[in-house]
C-alpha angles and dihedrals in degrees: 000000000000129000094268094054090046091051091046092050092047091050091049092050092045094040095051089045090052092051091045090051089052091050092046091048091049093049091048090052092048089048090048090050091050091048090048091051090050092048090049093050091049090048091051089050093051090047091049094049092047092049090049089054093047093049089048092050093046089047090054091046090050092052091049090050092051091049089051092047089052091052092047092049090052089049094050091047090051091050093046088053091050091049091053090049091051092047089054089049093050091049089053093047092051089049089054091047090054092049092051091045092052092043094062 
């Protein structure tokens, strides 16, 4: 084997190894991209499910708050009516007191 054959053999081995390395690197990058895409899809699914749960929970809390607001508004209206009735009664009692004071 002379120097030319040796150089040719070394170049063939190095050259094919270089091509193989490039192919392996490209395949790894493709695999990594596919894995990243899969991870992104899984993350998006988790985020979507979590946000759906949060929206459902907030919807329930909103319904409960609206029910409580309605009950409080009813209670306020009832108390306002009672206050008006008591104001009328107080006015009537004051009128009676004045009559009694003037009648003495």
